[in-house]
Every structure is written in structure tokens, then in C-alpha cells.
TIKEBA-627079 format. One record per residue (C-alpha): z negated, y negated, x negated; residue in one letter. Coordinates in steps of 0.25 Angstrom, whole numbers, plus 2048, in hexadecimal, padded with zeros to 3 digits. Layout:
ZYXA...
END
This chain:
C96D110FAMC9CD140ECLCAAD190ECVCACD220E0PCB8D210D7FCC2D2C0D8ACCED260D1QCCDD220C2FCD8D1A0BAVCD5D1E0ABLCDCD150A2KCE0D1D095VCE8D1208FHCE8D03091SCF6CFF08BRD04D02090CD12D0508ADD19CFD095LD18CEE098AD19CEE0A7CD18CE00ACDD11CE40B9HD06CEC0B2CCF8CE80B8YCF1CEC0ABVCF9CE30A1YD00CD90A9ECF6CD40B3HCE9CCC0B3ACE0CD60ACDCE0CD709CTCD5CE109ASCDFCEB094WCE0CE3087RCD1CE6083GCD2CF5087RCD4D0107DPCE3D0607EKCDFD14080ACD3D1A086VCC9D2207DSCC5D3007FTCB6D2A081ECBBD2208DVCC2D2D093LCB6D37091DCADD2D098QCB7D290A3ACB8D380A6ACA9D390A6RCA7D2D0B0RCB2D330B9ICACD410B9GC9ED3C0BCECA3D330C7HCABD3E0CDAC9ED470CDEC95D3D0D3AC9ED3A0DFHCA3D490E1RCB2D440DFLCBBD500E2PCC6D490D9ACC8D3D0D0VCD5D370CDHCD8D310BFVCE4D290BAVCE6D280ABLCECD1A0AAHCEFD0E0A1GCF6D0609CGCFFD1209AECF6D1E099PD00D27091LCFDD1D085LCF0D24084ACF7D3107FGCF5D3F083PCE8D4207CACE0D37084LCE7D3B091LCE3D4A08FRCD5D4608BHCD4D3D098ACD8D480A1ACCFD5309BRCC3D4A09BRCC5D460A9LCC6D540AERCBAD590A5ACB1D4E0ABECB4D500BALCA9D580C2PCADD660C7PCB5D650D4GCBBD570D1CCCAD570CFECD1D4D0C5LCDED470CADCE3D410BCLCEFD390BBRCF6D2F0B1ICFED230B5HD09D1F0ABTD15D170A9ND1BD240A3AD23D1F098VD1BD2808ERD1AD34098LD20D40091ND1ED4F091ED12D4E087RD0AD46091FD0FD4E09DLD0AD5B097ECFDD55095LCFCD500A3FD00D5E0A8LCF5D640A0ACEBD5A0A4ECF0D590B3RCF3D4A0B2ICFDD450BCKD06D390B9VD09D2D0C1GD15D240BCVD17D150BDSD26D120C1LD2BD060C9DD38D0D0CDGD46D0D0C7DD49D070BARD4CCF90BFAD3FCF90C7AD36CFF0BCND3CCF60B1DD38CE90B8RD29CEC0B3HD28CF90ACRD2DCF609ERD29CF808FFD24CEB088AD32CEA081DD39CEA08FGD3ECF808FRD3FD0009CSD34D0B09ESD3CD110A9HD44D1C0A1PD37D2109BQD30D220A8VD3BD290AFLD3BD340A4AD2CD350A5AD2DD370B4VD38D420B2ED2ED490AALD24D480B5LD2ED4E0BFRD31D5A0B6AD2BD670BCPD21D690B1RD1AD5B0B3YD1DD580C2RD0FD5B0C6ED0AD4F0BDLD13D450C5YD0AD3D0CDAD14D320D1GD1AD240CFLD14D160D0LD1DD0A0D3CD19CFC0D2TD21CF30DCID2ACE80D8DD31CE20E4VD3CCDE0DBAD40CED0DAND48CF40E5DD3ECFC0ECPD48D070F1VD4DD090E2AD3FD0A0DDVD3BD150E7LD47D1D0E5DD45D1C0D6AD37D210D7LD3BD2C0E1LD45D310D7ED3AD350CELD34D3E0D9DD26D390D8PD1BD400E0PD15D330E3HD19D240E3LD11D170E4DD15D090E5FD0CCFE0DFLD0CCEF0E3LD0CCE70D6PCFECE20D2HCFCCD40D7ACF2CCA0DCTCF1CBD0E4WCF0CB60D6DCFCCBD0D1AD04CC10DEPD10CCB0DDPD1ECC70DDPD24CC60EBRD32CC20E9LD32CB80F5GD2ECC20FFRD21CC4107DD1FCD3106TD28CD80FBPD1FCE30F7YD1ECE9105AD2DCE7106DD2FCEF0FAWD26CFA0FDLD2BCFB10BLD39CFD106TD34D080FDVD2CD0E109HD38D0E112QD40D15108RD35D1F106WD34D22114LD43D24115ED43D2E10ALD38D36111GD2CD32109RD31D3A0FDPD24D370F5VD16D320F8PD15D230F6VD06D1F0F4RD07D110FASD0FD15106FD06D21108DCF9D19107SCFED0F111ID01D1A11BRCF4D21118RCECD1411ATCF3D11127LCEED1E12CLCE0D1B128GCE0D2411BLCDDD2110DSCE7D1A104SCEDD200F7LCECD130EFTCE2D080EDECECCFE0F0SCECD020FFLCE1D05109GCD2D0310ALCCDD0F102DCC3D0C0F8PCC8D0B0E9ACC3D170E1DCCAD140D4LCC5D0F0C6VCCCD0C0B9VCC6D110ABICCCD080A0ECCFD0D092TCC2D0708DDCBAD0E098GCB8D020A1SCB8D040B0FCC2CFB0B8ECC7CF90C6QCD5CFC0CAACE0CF80C0DCE7CF00CASCDCCE50C9LCE1CE10BCKCEBCD90C3TCE0CD00C9ACD9CC90BEFCD5CCC0AFDCC9CD60B0GCCBCD90BFACC9CE90BEPCBDCE80B5ACB0CEE0B9TCA7CEC0ADGCA4CFB0ADFCA9D060A3DCA8D150A3IC9DD16098FC93D0D09FAC96D0E0AENC98D190B8SCA3D190C2LC99D170CDDC95D0A0C7ECA4D060C6VCA6D0A0D5AC9BCFF0D8RCA2CF40D1HCA5CE90DBPCB4CEA0D8GCB5CF80DBMCACCF70E7MCB6CEC0ECACC1CF60EBRCB9D000F3QCB5CF80FFSCC1CFA108GCC3CF0113LCB6CE9110ACBCCE5103GCC8CDE108LCCBCD010BSCC9CCB119ACD8CC911BQCDACD8117CCCFCDD120RCD6CD712CACE3CDD128CCE9CE7132PCEECF0126VCE2CEF11DVCDECFE11ERCECD01118SCEDCF510ECCDECF510AGCE1CE7105GCEBCEC0FAGCE7CEE0ECLCDACE80E8YCE0CE10DCACEBCDA0E4HCE1CD20ECRCDDCCA0E0WCDDCBB0E1RCD5CB20D7TCC9CAD0DFPCCCC9E0DCECD9C9F0E4RCD7C9B0F3RCC9C9F0F3GCCCCAE0F3DCC3CB80EDACC9CC10E3GCCDCCE0EAFCC9CCA0F8DCD8CC80FCNCE3CD0102PCEDCD60F8SCF7CCD0F2VD01CD70F9FCFBCD6106CD07CD210EGD0FCDE107DD04CE810BLD04CE3119MD13CE511BRD13CF2113LD08CF911BID0CCF4129TD1BCF8126TD17D06121ID0ED0712DRD19D04137DD23D0D130RD1CD1A12FVD12D1A13BAD06D1E132PCFED2413DAD06D3013CLD0AD3812FPD19D3712BPD22D3F134GD17D4313EVD17D3D14CRD0CD40156PD0ED4E15CGD18D53153TD0FD5E14DGD12D67141PD20D6C13ETD24D7A13DGD22D7A12EED14D73130QD10D7E13ALD13D88130DD0AD81126QCFFD81131LD02D90134ACFED94126RCF1D8C127GCF5D80120YCFCD73123GCFFD67119DCFDD5911CAD0AD56124AD07D6312CTCF8D5E12FVCFDD50132RD07D5613CACFBD5D143LCF4D50143AD00D4914AAD00D53155GCF1D52157QCF2D43157LCFDD44162DCF3D4E16ALCE8D44169TCF1D3916ERCF4D4117ARCE6D4517DLCE2D3717CLCEDD33186ACE6D3D190ACD9D3618EVCDED2818DGCDDD2219BPCCED2419BACCCD17194DCD8D0E198ACD4D0218FRCD3D0B182ACE0D12186WCE8D06188QCE3D0117ALCE6D0E173LCF4D0E17ATCF7D00175LCF2D03167LCFBD10166DD07D07168AD02CFC15EECFBD04154ACFDD13156PCF8D16148QCEAD1114BACEAD19158VCEED26151DCE3D23146ACD9D24151VCDFD2F159LCE0D3814DACD1D3814CHCCDD46150PCC2D4315AYCCBD3A162VCD2D47167RCC4D4E168ACC0D43172WCCDD4317AACCCD5317BVCBED52180SCC1D4818ARCCDD4F190LCC5D5C190RCB9D56197GCB0D5918BGCA4D51186PCA6D42187GCB2D45190ACAFD39199ECB0D2F18CECBBD2618BSCB4D1D181ACBBD25175PCC9D2017ALCC4D11178ACBED1516AECCCD1B166ICD3D0E16BACC9D05164ACCBD0D157ACDAD0D158ACD9CFE15BSCD1CFB14FLCDAD03146RCE6CFB14BACDFCEE147GCDFCE8155RCD6CDC156RCD3CDC165ECC6CDF16CECC4CED170LCB9CF3179PCB3D00174VCA8D0917APC9AD09173VC95D18173RC87D1C16EGC85D0E168GC92D0E160ACA1D0B160VCA9D1715CHCB7D15156LCBED22152PCC3D22144TCBCD15140LCADD17143GCA1D1414CRC9AD0614ELC8CD07152LC8ACFB15CVC7FD00165GC7ED00174GC89D0517DSC95CFF185GCA1CF917FECA3CF2171ACAFCE916EVCB7CEB162LCC0CE015BRCC9CE7151GCD0CE4144GCD7CEC13APCCBCED130ACBFCEA139SCBACE8147FCB0CE014EACA7CE7159VC9FCE0164RC94CEA169AC8FCEB177PC83CE3174GC8BCD816EGC89CDB15FAC95CDA156RC9ACE214AFCA5CE0140ECAACEE13AVCB4CF112FACBACFE133HCB8D06126DCABCFF121QC9DD00126PC9ACF212BGC8BCF612DDC84D02132EC89D01140RC98D0413CWC9AD13138LCA9D14133PCB0D22133VCAED26125RCBAD2D11DRCBBD35111VCC7D33108ECCBD3F100LCD5D420F5PCE3D460FAGCE3D3C105GCD9D4210FWCD0D38116TCC7D3E120VCBDD38129ACAED3D12ALCADD3B139EC9ED3A13CDCA0D2F147LCAAD33152DCA3D3715FPCACD42162HCABD49154RCA2D5315ADCAED5B15ESCABD67155HCA2D73157QC97D6E14EWC8FD60150PC94D54148AC8CD4D13EEC87D3F140QC8BD33137RC8BD37129LC81D30120TC86D2A113AC81D3610BGC88D40115AC95D38114LC95D39105AC92D48105DC9DD4A10FWCA7D41106TCA3D490F9GCA4D56100ACB2D53106LCB7D4E0F9RCB3D5C0F2ECB8D640FEACC5D5D0FEWCC8D5F0F0ECC5D6D0F1LCCFD6E0FDTCDAD670F6RCD8D700EARCD6D7D0F0DCDDD7C0FELCE9D720FCPCF0D79107QCE6D73111YCE2D6610AACEED5E10EDCEDD6211DGCDED5E11DICE1D50117ACECD4E121ACE4D5312EGCD5D5312CLCD1D4512FSCC3D47133TCB6D4F12FICABD4F138TC9ED52131PC96D5D139LC87D60139RC84D6D132PC84D7A13AGC78D8313DPC70D85131NC77D7B129GC85D8312ARC92D7C126DC9AD7A133VCA8D75136SCB1D74141ACBFD6F146ACC0D69154ACCDD6D15ARCCED5F161QCCBD57155ACD8D5814CFCD5D5313EGCC6D5513EACBCD60139VCADD6113AGCA5D6512EIC97D6612BAC97D6211CRC95D6F114PC8DD70107AC99D720FETCA7D6D0FCACAED7A0FDPCA8D7D10AACACD6F10FLCBAD7210AACBAD7F112LCB6D7911FLCC0D6E11ELCCCD7711CVCC7D81126HCC4D77131ECD2D7012FFCD9D7D131QCD3D7D13FHCD7D6E141VCE6D7213DKCE7D7E146LCE0D77152GCEBD6C150ACF6D77150VCF0D7E15DLCF1D71164DD00D72164FD03D80162HCFFD8D168DCFCD9815DLCF6DA2167FCF5DA6175DCEAD9C17ARCE8DA5186GCE4DB117DDCD4DB217FRCD2DBE175RCC8DBD16ALCCBDC115CFCC3DC5150ECC1DBA146ACBCDC0138PCB3DB3135WCACDB4143RCA4DBE14AECA9DBA158DCB8DBC15CPCC0DB015DRCCBDAB167PCD9DAA161LCD8D9B15EECCBD9D157GCD2DA814FLCDEDA014BFCD5D94147QCCDD9D13FGCD9DA3137CCDED95135YCD1D8F130ACCDD9B127HCDAD9B120LCD5D8E119ACC7D95117VCCFDA1110VCD6D97107ECC9D8F104HCC3D9B0FFWCCFD9E0F7ACCED900F1GCBFD930EDRCC3DA00E7VCCDD990DERCC3D8E0DAACB9D990D5YCC4DA10CFDCBFDA90C3GCB0DA50C6LCA5DAE0CAAC99DAB0D2GC94DA90E0EC9ED9E0E4ACAADA50DFACA6DB20E6GCA3DAB0F3HCB1DA50F3ACB8DB20F1RCAFDB90FBECB3DAE105QCC2DAF102LCC2DBE104ACBADBC111RCC2DB1118WCCFDB7113HCCCDC411AGCC7DBD127HCD3DB4128TCDDDBE125ACD7DC7130RCD7DBC13AACE5DB9138CCE9DC713AECE1DC7147TCE8DBA14BLCF6DC0148LCF2DCD150GCEDDC515CSCFADC6164GCF7DB8169ACFEDAF15FLD0ADA6163TD16DA6159PD10D9A152LD02DA0152GD08DAC14BED0EDA3141RD00D9C13FFCF9DA913EAD03DB0134RD03DA312BGCF4DA412BLCF4DB2127ACFEDB011CECF6DA4116SCE9DAD116VCF1DB810FACF5DAF104RCE7DAC100VCE2DB70F6PCD8DC00FDECCCDC50F5LCC3DD10F6ECBCDD1104PCAEDCD105ACA3DD410EPCA6DD211CEC9CDC9123RC9DDBB12ALC9BDB0120VC91DA5122PC92D96121EC95D8C11APCA1D8F111ECA4D9C116RCA8D99124RCA8D8B12BPCA0D8D137ACA8D8B144GCB5D8813DACBCD95141ECBDD91150QCC4D86157PCBBD7C15DV
END
């Protein structure tokens, strides 16, 4: 399946005003820069913008990320940079956002450039290797002069209030001869919004200096990491955050870590397409594709063997890497760092571990042990939200930390429920207990799956499938595989399949018991009939292995489209079966569009969704093809949705249903009303009266509906037509409905003090949304106007 490009490095100048001796462009194996134009032409910029625009439209990309690069891009001058920014924006399709940045050594950065960047919305990243001593080891002018004073002066300009919004961060290339603490402290003094530390480019043919130590780069970075922790993580560090994310099974933030497919392409000053710049360190011509913007589309470039090799995940790694216990976090390291000339020792090009393999192993395992990655920083199982976080939730919102606190409490609750179930399968329980001591992060990754708790609650309540103990064995097996254990494990075969929560389903046929032999990257299965299978966790080995499929979205949200779990039918509407390739593509595109709308129009909800909504279960369409959605009270982190026809409708369903998820998690630990009160209350959005919990849930969820329609009204600001009129009508209607319901809730006389706090917070949040003229009173039909069934707890 073709992976579209979403990141573009656009070279606007091919020369530099510094002579850094560690530069991969001029000081390593590739010499192609010598034959390229110094500055990009307007013709190349125009065609590059057209290619990016057509690619974004063809793949329904919600955003593209472009870095203006070099050489030193400021040498291109203001006129070319302005032209590039305007042409890129002009060629993007409606609804596709441009994240435009420039990466510079900053020695020429001045107010003239910054005024241009302010006008054209271009963020600025700066290369700086630390204090003056560290920076001057490599980043000097050709005559030997220091560049440090000019860079500091430029960064001071960026920090000024007028330009602060342009400041994207600092990038530091590691030299182990530098003092790591001094480097970090010097960078932090410049108050960057983000930091990143890069390993120096090296290969097996030209290895990095080690100064007589086995893992000097890990030692250097771990010293920085320890200091960073002691200072309270004062700024995001991309490499450290990527390690923590990949240990949690989430996407990486950098191509040098993790197994995410590469989605970056380089456009040189002559219009040729190249692979990642880091390949210039391997051999002369290594990044070349033979394609250019005039003769070739970006889809053609994506099918280039080199590009596909960098998008093949686990399958594209060497055998040594695939067997490694930290492969999902390391990802084999940066592709360029695996190079070894094929004639040496019979190795084949990039089919090697990283030349920094030992450093990466030590770095990842030490960070894993230091920060207990199964839980967010500062959150322990069962702690739940703080008072300040409860106030956020009371107003209807909740940032990422608040939702993670809810998730931590839910994980603790799932553990307690599972403990009550556990003795039903002594063998599985014993294994799970052992794993919890040896690899708690693997256990937590499985227990956090929403439908584990759904099964445990059903079993304890004596509901459908209450006699089943098989899921406990499946949970233990999935945790064991995640932990990389290599022993043999018996697992039940149900309906001709082995089910592994969070991983997937293997169709083996028959019934009885299969035997798994695990590994960190793959596992072998011996089916009841004697057939054997070899399965890579994330890669379909054949049609019998159905992995859980995840969609990675901008802003760090990775969500599973759960169409396999036997317990996913926990919602009031029936679940879809396994999505076809076409349906999966439709879901992926729709989610990208809906998520971009949510991040733009409802940022107060987006961070919480990214932190807590781990699973979307596709549902079958409702009666007469209606859009339906639901949140299951016993499946925290999941919502069920029948994919609607439009992205705004999907965005509405997501925020609406996740409100139910959040409030349900609060109600698991806090009483907001008298649970013995059996009265029914009028809910303006329904014809039948509702119990107190249904009214509370409706108020909480419909706050998001009100703000969704307020966002649609803003989007249509100044426009006439049916869509704009419909949005204004819906805002007026739902504003009135929700305000009246909050008044009913506050006047019920059944709220606890905390419930009063929540109800008043909701009423105040609704009041802050401008109310428009009322619409005619009538119940509004589906799909966009009221998500069916969503107003009641399930």
C-alpha cells in the first residue's frame, strides 16, 4: 500500500556561509551539491508547489509539512522565500493546512527576515550545538571565526515578544567530547519551545568516534536525560519523547526511532527528488531517485525501491534487528546509519543494524527503566485527577494530563476487576502475575485495551459469555508476546481463530488449543491440526493473520480501528465486521479530515481526545442508513461510530462521544448526584424524560455539540447559503437545549457538592458560547444534527 508523503524538505539554496566539519551535505560521501544551482528558481518553486498540492488533494491530506532548507536557506534571500511560501499555500487544496518552517544556522537571521516570516507564517528552527566551546568545535566560518555570537543574537531576536511565535526550537548535533550538562544548560538558557539531539552521521564504513568507550553516545544522552528529569522536563526533547512514546506502542516523533513508515521526500534546487538528506553520508549518489518534479509525480517517487525500503517497518530490518527486544522503539535506528559497503564481510548495503546499535540499546532500556513508560509522568495507578483537573472536567474539558489521569484510574479499576475474575483460569493468572512483576508495561498495554474491562464486567455480572475464561488466557498471551518472552504458551482457539487483544487475530481453523512461541517481533503458532505459522506482529504474513490496524494522525494521536475484538459489541448498535481495504482507506481519510477540523475548531477538546481515545469501533449504519454512535460505560477509551458521509459529522461524533467517555470515568469514582433518586426529567433533545444520569450525560456531551456548531458558524463567517444557515440554526437550537438542560440539572435538588460544581461549570461554559437567534422548535433528525443514541449512558 502506497504511503503518501506528508513531509517535504525544499532546498532553496545549495551553498552555506559556514564550514561545519560535521556537515552531511559537504563533508561526507555525496558530492551531488557541486553540480546543482546555488539558488532555486521560481520555475522550480512553482512546479514543486503544484506537485505537493496535487499529492495532497489525491490523498486527502489534512496538512503538509514543508521545511525550507539548504545549504543555508537564508542565502536564497527574502524574495525567493516569500515566493516559496505564497506558491505553496496557493497550490494546496481547500482544507489542507500548511505547516511551513525554515531551518537555519541563523548567522544571517535579522529583523528583515523575521518580519517576512511573521507575514508568511514561517516558523524558525536553529542549529546550535551548545555553549560557545561546544558550538565552536564544528560550527565555524571558513576562516575559523566563531559563529556563536551571531547565533545567540539571532535567537535573542526570536525570543522577543513580537517574534516568539516563530521560534520552533533548537537542534544540537552530539559531540561526546562536549560536556553534556553544560550543553543542555546552555540550550535551556535560550528558552526554546523544543529541543532535539542528533547523533552525528556515521556508517559502518566510517564509524563515529568512541573515545575508548563502548557506548559513549548513550552515556552522553543519558547524562542529559538525567539532568532533564531533575529539572522537571522543562522543555520537550524530541528524541526522549519518541523513546517514551514508542515504548508505549505509540508513533515516534522522528524517523531515527520507531517503526513508522517514512513519509518524507527532498526536493533539490534543480527540482530533482531525493531521499532523506542523511543518506548523503553513505555513498556518493545514495539519496538519488532519478526522478524530478517536471517529469514525475510524487506517487511515482513513493514507489521508488529506496523509499519503499524506508516504509516497510519491521519487515525491512535485518534479522538481528527483528530479533531485538527493543526493536519497536529503536526501529533499527536511522536508515543511513545502517550502511556497510556490500563487499565487506558479505553484508548487503543497508541490511545491518545501526552503527550506533549498542548506544541505542543502552539508551532505550535505561530510559525505559527510569521513567516506567506504561504510565504518564507523575501519574500512578489509581491516583485519578487532581482538584484542578476536576475543575477542568467540570467545565466540560480536560487537557492531555487530565485525561491521562482519568486513564490511570481506569487502568487501576480494570486491574481490580481482573483480580476478581483471575482465579477462573489459574494457568493464565499465574503467567499474568509473573509478567506483571517482570514486564508491567506489557501487561498495562493489554489491560488498557477498552474491551478487556468490558469482558471482565460482563463475566462478573453473569452476562453473555459469563462462563468464558478463555479471554484471560488471550490477555496473558498478548502481554507475553509484547514482553518478548520466548517460551511456549497454550492459547484457546475460538471460532477457528486465535485472538490476541491489541495485536490481532490468527485464523488457524478447528477448535481446541494452539501453542504460541513468542518473540519481540514475531511469534510462531502450532495449530490444533498440526499446521504451523510464523507471524510478524504488525505485518500481515498472509491472509490468515489479521493485525489490529491503527491510524496515526497529526498532533500525536494514534487510534486503533477495532474490527476484530470478540467483545467490541459492547455498544447499543451492532459492530461492523473486518473492514475491507477500501473501507479502511475511507475511514483513514475521513479521520484525517475530521481530526484536522477538531484541532482547528475545538482545540479545547483535541488534546484530551489524543490522550484518551485509543479505539474507534466501526459500527453498522443505523435504521434507514442513519449515522449512529455510542460510548460504552465499561469500555473506557473506546467509542463506536458508523462512519458518516462528511468529515464535520465525524468530528461532531468524536467529540460528542468522548464527552460520555470522560464523564463515565468520573462517575466511576465520584458521586455527582443522588443515585437513589428515581425521578425522570425533561431533556429538550428527546421526547421521553430521562433519569438524572442520562440528563447529566446529555448536558456534558451536548456542550461539545454546541461548540462544534459554533466552530462551523465561524468557518462560514460572512458566507451566505444553505450550509451557513444550517450551522447558525443548529448552534441556536443546541445552545438553547443545553442551557435549559443545565438549568434543570441545577434545579433538581439531587446533586452532590461536586455535582453542583460540574453542573455550574457546564452552564458557564455554555453561556460563554454566543447564542444566535432561535430556530423553530422541532426535534432535529439525523445524521449531523443529533448523533443517535449518544445522549444516554450505555
